[in-house]
C-alpha positions as CSV (number, residue, x, y, z in Angstrom):
1,M,23.8,16.5,-16.0
2,A,20.1,15.5,-16.4
3,D,19.2,12.7,-18.8
4,V,18.4,14.0,-22.2
5,A,15.6,11.5,-22.3
6,M,14.2,12.9,-19.0
7,T,11.6,15.7,-18.8
8,R,10.0,17.4,-15.7
9,G,7.0,15.7,-16.3
10,R,8.6,12.2,-16.6
11,A,10.4,13.2,-13.3
12,W,7.2,14.1,-11.2
13,W,5.9,10.8,-12.6
14,L,8.7,9.1,-11.0
15,A,8.4,10.6,-7.9
16,L,4.6,10.4,-7.6
17,R,4.6,6.8,-9.0
18,P,0.7,7.0,-9.9
19,F,1.1,3.1,-10.8
20,S,1.3,2.5,-7.1
21,Y,-2.2,4.0,-6.3
22,T,-4.1,0.6,-6.8
23,T,-2.6,-0.1,-3.2
24,A,-4.6,2.9,-2.0
25,I,-7.7,2.4,-4.2
26,I,-8.3,-1.2,-3.3
27,P,-8.9,-1.0,0.4
28,V,-11.4,1.8,0.0
29,L,-13.4,-0.2,-2.6
30,V,-13.2,-3.2,-0.2
31,G,-14.4,-1.2,2.9
32,T,-17.0,0.5,1.0
33,A,-18.5,-2.5,-0.8
34,L,-18.9,-4.3,2.6
35,A,-20.7,-1.3,3.9
36,A,-23.0,-1.2,0.7
37,E,-25.1,-3.8,2.3
38,D,-26.9,-1.0,4.4
39,E,-25.9,2.6,2.9
40,F,-23.9,4.1,0.3
41,K,-22.8,7.7,0.4
42,P,-21.1,8.4,-3.0
43,G,-19.7,11.9,-1.7
44,L,-18.1,10.3,1.5
45,F,-16.8,7.2,-0.6
46,L,-14.9,9.9,-3.1
47,L,-13.5,11.9,-0.2
48,A,-11.9,8.7,1.5
49,L,-10.7,7.6,-1.9
50,A,-9.3,10.9,-2.6
51,G,-7.6,11.1,0.9
52,S,-6.2,7.5,0.6
53,V,-4.7,8.3,-2.6
54,L,-3.0,11.7,-1.7
55,I,-1.6,10.3,1.4
56,L,0.0,7.7,-0.6
57,A,1.2,10.1,-3.0
58,G,2.8,12.1,-0.2
59,T,4.4,9.2,1.1
60,N,6.2,8.2,-2.5
61,L,7.5,11.7,-2.5
62,A,8.5,11.8,0.9
63,T,10.3,8.5,0.4
64,D,12.1,9.8,-2.7
65,F,13.3,13.0,-0.9
66,F,14.7,11.0,2.3
67,D,16.2,8.4,0.2
68,F,18.1,10.7,-1.9
69,V,19.3,12.9,0.8
70,D,20.3,10.2,3.1
71,G,22.1,8.3,0.1
72,V,20.0,5.0,0.9
73,Q,19.0,4.4,-2.9
74,P,21.1,6.8,-4.9
75,G,21.1,4.2,-7.9
76,A,17.5,3.1,-7.6
77,S,15.4,4.0,-10.8
78,F,12.8,6.0,-8.8
79,G,15.4,8.1,-7.2
80,A,16.1,9.3,-10.8
81,S,13.1,11.8,-10.2
82,I,15.8,13.8,-8.3
83,Q,19.1,12.4,-9.7
84,S,18.1,13.7,-13.1
85,G,18.6,17.4,-11.8
86,L,15.3,18.5,-13.1
87,L,13.9,18.3,-9.8
88,T,15.4,19.7,-6.7
89,P,15.2,17.9,-3.3
90,R,13.4,21.0,-1.9
91,E,10.9,20.8,-4.8
92,V,10.2,17.1,-4.0
93,H,10.0,17.7,-0.2
94,L,7.6,20.7,-0.6
95,A,5.4,18.7,-2.9
96,S,5.2,15.8,-0.2
97,I,4.1,18.3,2.3
98,A,1.5,20.1,-0.1
99,V,0.1,16.5,-1.2
100,F,-0.2,15.3,2.4
101,L,-2.0,18.6,3.2
102,A,-4.4,18.0,0.5
103,G,-5.0,14.5,1.9
104,A,-5.6,15.9,5.3
105,A,-8.1,18.4,4.0
106,C,-10.1,15.3,2.5
107,G,-9.9,13.8,6.1
108,L,-11.0,17.0,7.7
109,A,-14.0,17.0,5.5
110,L,-14.9,13.5,6.5
111,V,-14.5,14.4,10.2
112,A,-17.4,16.7,9.6
113,Y,-19.5,13.6,9.0
114,A,-18.1,10.9,10.7
115,G,-16.3,12.5,13.7
116,W,-13.1,12.2,15.6
117,P,-12.2,8.5,14.8
118,V,-11.7,9.6,11.3
119,L,-9.6,12.4,12.5
120,A,-7.4,10.1,14.5
121,A,-7.0,7.7,11.7
122,G,-5.9,10.4,9.2
123,V,-3.5,11.9,11.6
124,A,-1.8,8.7,12.1
125,S,-1.8,7.9,8.4
126,V,-0.1,11.2,7.7
127,C,2.4,10.7,10.1
128,A,3.1,7.0,9.1
129,G,3.7,8.2,5.6
130,Y,5.8,10.7,6.5
131,F,8.0,9.1,9.1
132,Y,8.2,6.0,7.0
133,T,11.8,7.2,5.9
134,A,12.1,10.6,7.9
135,S,14.1,11.0,11.0
136,P,13.9,10.1,14.1
137,I,11.5,7.5,13.3
138,K,12.3,6.1,9.7
139,Y,10.6,2.7,10.7
140,G,10.8,1.5,7.0
141,R,14.4,1.2,7.3
142,R,14.4,-0.5,10.7
143,G,12.4,-3.9,9.6
144,L,9.1,-2.4,10.5
145,G,8.0,-1.3,6.8
146,E,5.6,-4.4,6.2
147,A,4.1,-4.1,9.6
148,G,3.3,-0.4,9.1
149,V,2.1,-0.9,5.5
150,F,-0.1,-3.9,6.4
151,F,-1.7,-1.9,9.2
152,F,-2.4,1.2,7.5
153,M,-3.1,0.2,4.0
154,G,-5.2,-2.8,5.5
155,P,-7.3,-2.4,8.7
156,V,-6.9,1.6,9.0
157,I,-8.3,2.2,5.2
158,V,-10.5,-0.6,5.0
159,M,-12.1,-0.3,8.3
160,G,-11.9,3.7,7.9
161,S,-13.8,3.5,4.5
162,Y,-16.4,1.1,6.0
163,Y,-16.7,3.7,9.2
164,V,-17.3,6.9,7.1
165,Q,-20.3,5.2,5.4
166,L,-21.9,3.5,8.5
167,E,-20.2,5.3,11.7
168,Q,-19.5,1.9,13.3
169,L,-16.8,-0.8,13.3
170,T,-17.6,-4.3,12.8
171,W,-15.7,-7.8,13.0
172,P,-16.5,-8.5,9.3
173,S,-14.7,-5.0,8.3
174,F,-11.8,-6.1,10.5
175,Y,-11.5,-9.7,8.8
176,A,-11.9,-8.1,5.1
177,S,-9.0,-5.7,5.9
178,L,-6.6,-8.5,6.7
179,P,-5.9,-10.1,3.3
180,V,-5.7,-6.5,1.8
181,G,-3.0,-5.5,4.2
182,L,-1.2,-8.7,3.9
183,L,-1.1,-8.4,0.0
184,V,0.0,-4.7,0.2
185,A,2.7,-5.7,2.6
186,N,3.5,-8.5,0.2
187,I,4.5,-5.9,-2.4
188,L,6.6,-4.0,-0.1
189,H,8.3,-7.4,1.0
190,A,8.8,-8.4,-2.8
191,N,10.7,-5.1,-3.4
192,N,12.8,-5.8,-0.3
193,L,13.5,-9.2,-1.3
194,R,14.7,-8.2,-4.6
195,D,16.9,-5.4,-3.2
196,I,18.6,-7.4,-0.2
197,E,21.9,-6.9,-1.5
198,N,21.7,-3.1,-2.1
199,D,19.8,-2.5,1.1
200,R,22.6,-4.3,3.3
201,S,25.4,-2.1,1.7
202,R,23.4,0.8,2.6
203,G,22.6,-0.1,6.3
204,K,18.9,-0.6,5.4
205,T,17.1,-3.1,7.6
206,T,14.2,-4.9,6.3
207,L,12.7,-8.3,7.0
208,S,14.5,-9.7,3.8
209,T,17.9,-8.3,4.9
210,L,17.5,-10.2,8.2
211,A,16.2,-13.4,7.0
212,G,18.3,-13.4,3.8
213,R,17.2,-16.2,1.3
214,P,15.5,-18.5,1.4
215,G,13.9,-17.2,4.6
216,A,12.6,-14.1,2.8
217,D,11.0,-16.5,0.1
218,Y,9.1,-18.4,2.8
219,M,7.9,-15.2,4.3
220,L,6.6,-14.1,0.6
221,W,4.7,-17.5,0.3
222,A,3.4,-17.2,3.9
223,L,1.7,-13.6,3.1
224,V,0.3,-15.0,-0.2
225,V,-1.3,-18.2,1.3
226,A,-2.5,-16.4,4.7
227,S,-4.4,-14.2,2.3
228,Y,-6.3,-16.7,0.9
229,A,-6.7,-18.7,4.1
230,I,-8.1,-16.0,5.9
231,V,-10.9,-15.5,3.2
232,A,-11.9,-19.2,3.1
233,V,-12.0,-19.5,6.9
234,C,-14.1,-16.2,7.4
235,A,-16.3,-17.4,4.7
236,A,-16.9,-21.0,6.0
237,L,-17.7,-19.4,9.5
238,G,-19.9,-16.9,8.0
239,E,-18.1,-13.9,8.9
240,L,-17.8,-12.8,5.3
241,G,-20.4,-14.1,2.6
242,S,-19.7,-16.9,0.4
243,G,-19.3,-14.1,-2.4
244,S,-16.0,-13.5,-0.9
245,L,-14.7,-16.8,-2.2
246,I,-14.7,-15.2,-5.8
247,V,-11.0,-14.4,-4.8
248,L,-10.2,-17.9,-5.6
249,A,-10.2,-16.7,-9.3
250,S,-7.0,-14.7,-8.6
251,L,-5.0,-17.9,-7.9
252,P,-3.2,-17.9,-11.1
253,A,-2.0,-14.5,-10.5
254,A,-0.6,-16.1,-6.9
255,F,1.0,-18.9,-8.6
256,M,2.7,-16.4,-11.1
257,T,4.1,-14.4,-8.3
258,V,5.4,-17.0,-6.4
259,S,6.9,-18.9,-9.1
260,V,9.2,-15.8,-9.8
261,L,11.1,-16.8,-6.5
262,K,13.0,-19.6,-8.6
263,T,14.7,-17.1,-10.6
264,E,17.6,-14.5,-9.6
265,S,19.0,-11.2,-10.1
266,R,17.1,-9.0,-12.7
267,A,14.1,-11.5,-13.0
268,L,13.2,-10.5,-9.7
269,N,11.8,-7.2,-10.9
270,L,8.9,-9.3,-12.1
271,L,8.4,-10.4,-8.4
272,V,7.1,-6.8,-7.6
273,R,5.3,-6.5,-10.6
274,N,3.4,-9.7,-10.2
275,S,2.8,-9.0,-6.4
276,A,1.1,-5.6,-7.3
277,R,-1.1,-7.4,-9.7
278,L,-2.0,-10.0,-7.4
279,H,-3.1,-7.4,-4.8
280,M,-5.2,-5.6,-7.5
281,Q,-6.9,-8.5,-8.8
282,F,-7.6,-10.2,-5.2
283,G,-8.8,-6.7,-3.9
284,L,-11.0,-6.2,-6.8
285,L,-12.4,-9.6,-6.8
286,L,-13.1,-9.4,-2.9
287,A,-14.7,-6.0,-3.4
288,L,-16.9,-7.4,-6.1
289,G,-17.7,-10.6,-4.2
290,L,-18.7,-8.5,-1.1
291,L,-20.8,-6.0,-3.1
292,F,-22.6,-9.0,-4.8
293,E,-23.6,-10.3,-1.1
294,A,-24.8,-6.7,-0.5
295,I,-27.3,-6.2,-3.1
């Protein structure tokens, strides 16, 4: 029976998870800010932004669908989007395909301006989003989730957003993508660290289930520290402007994130929330720093 406190609107909100969209927006902002030194094409920026968000929304829907039908996370809060009975698995699955197609349409529009590299990145991104939990690949359940998230929400989106503006790829765009990707992967890792016991009981393999505690804790520390180290080294070597060092203003958010590791059970929910906040703060500051260097 559906939860009386649940409405269809609320169920769709849980399935789409709009609060996660900052992870798709930040990489586009960073790539575009870096390109602004030479040129800014607002129409292409908006298409890249829409495509990035739509592909993430499609991934969220597909993950809900496959997690539900495969019984991987039947008790998860986000699974309530289907568990409530207000949405059917078929509805959620069809919605994921529709949203992926909308994201692909944005990509095709970009291809008309920037050529086949955008097409390749777009097709790969859609496939990565769908097969994150879909058979036969379902790499998110085979310990490759963090690697996939890092690659597609770091280098692919940041460098792709840079490319649609200038139609070229550069080392600075690659360097700027690394900390962004690491901190998105850190959000997923934080989620998996919290869910170690549940994931093990469902046969889901993640870096956290493989390492256990405290190994998974050390990985989280490494992801956070590496993000700041990359920016510091690149700024020192002149690969990124000194304005990028403004990311150091997000250090309080970093300390708040890792400090949660001292807690247990329910308090680890804060780890996911704080990791998302860190990514947003760090990414916005990096984009602002790069934009400052450009103007």
